[in-house]
C-alpha angles and dihedrals in degrees: 000000000000093000091051091052090049091051092048090049091051091050091048091050092049090052092051093047090049091055092045092051094052089046095050097049101029128224091285097042125133116265108231101169122098110243092221126010128177123190122193125184132074082013135344130256140182122203126192120198109222107168137000094286103008131088140157123223136187138179149093122298141156104277134180117208120194124193134164089256096052144293142273138195131192144086113331130182105239131194121189141181106208122202106187108210106178109047091115094048093051095048091047087055090051092248122144120256098176113124089032093289104177144084125279147172140189143114120331141194127189130180122206124194120191095231090059096050119102092199141356143154099208120129116232147098121305112274093025117164137202131199118207120208120180151088127299146177126217148155135217132195129186124189126219087257091056099254107149135197126183126180125180137177128190149166129212147105127313116214107201138201120199090356138054123280135188141130122329148121138284131208124182134170137184126197112184152105133283105219095191117085094205110145096355096100093044119104114257115260117206123204120238092001123129115253109236092210091058091052092051091051091051 
């Protein structure tokens, strides 16, 4: 019953973020998100742009889980809904947004398996597993050369198998490289800024 409530909550949040994304950018807004973005490095991640501010990402990355019963660190399978909230602020400040370089938040899920953990102090059977469901905040930056860094922190509930779950925190990071050049060679477009070519023509 609890897992059903969590899933319904995530769907409701996704729907709310979708409406907010369309409202904040408008129907004719500029699309800042990359349609497809792969990151390879300490882990690997794939991000799919859905709307003007909304994407979904999935992949493996180094992740730290902290519960009342203990902690664990290793590769986790992460799925995220990302609502980017400061594209306009960054472009207005003449900062790059290519490679999805912005801050975001949304619902998160992460899955830990004992064989993929580098270290832990949780009590349980061998090959135990935990599933994290909650909310999080993160930021991503991608340089013009493709160097990528992503940091995330969240809080939520751990559903456990063969060990003990409960409420706790989540921290993940990825340091890697974006092999695709999509968007990085394009000229920067700034929202609500005058076009110097139009001024010359006038």
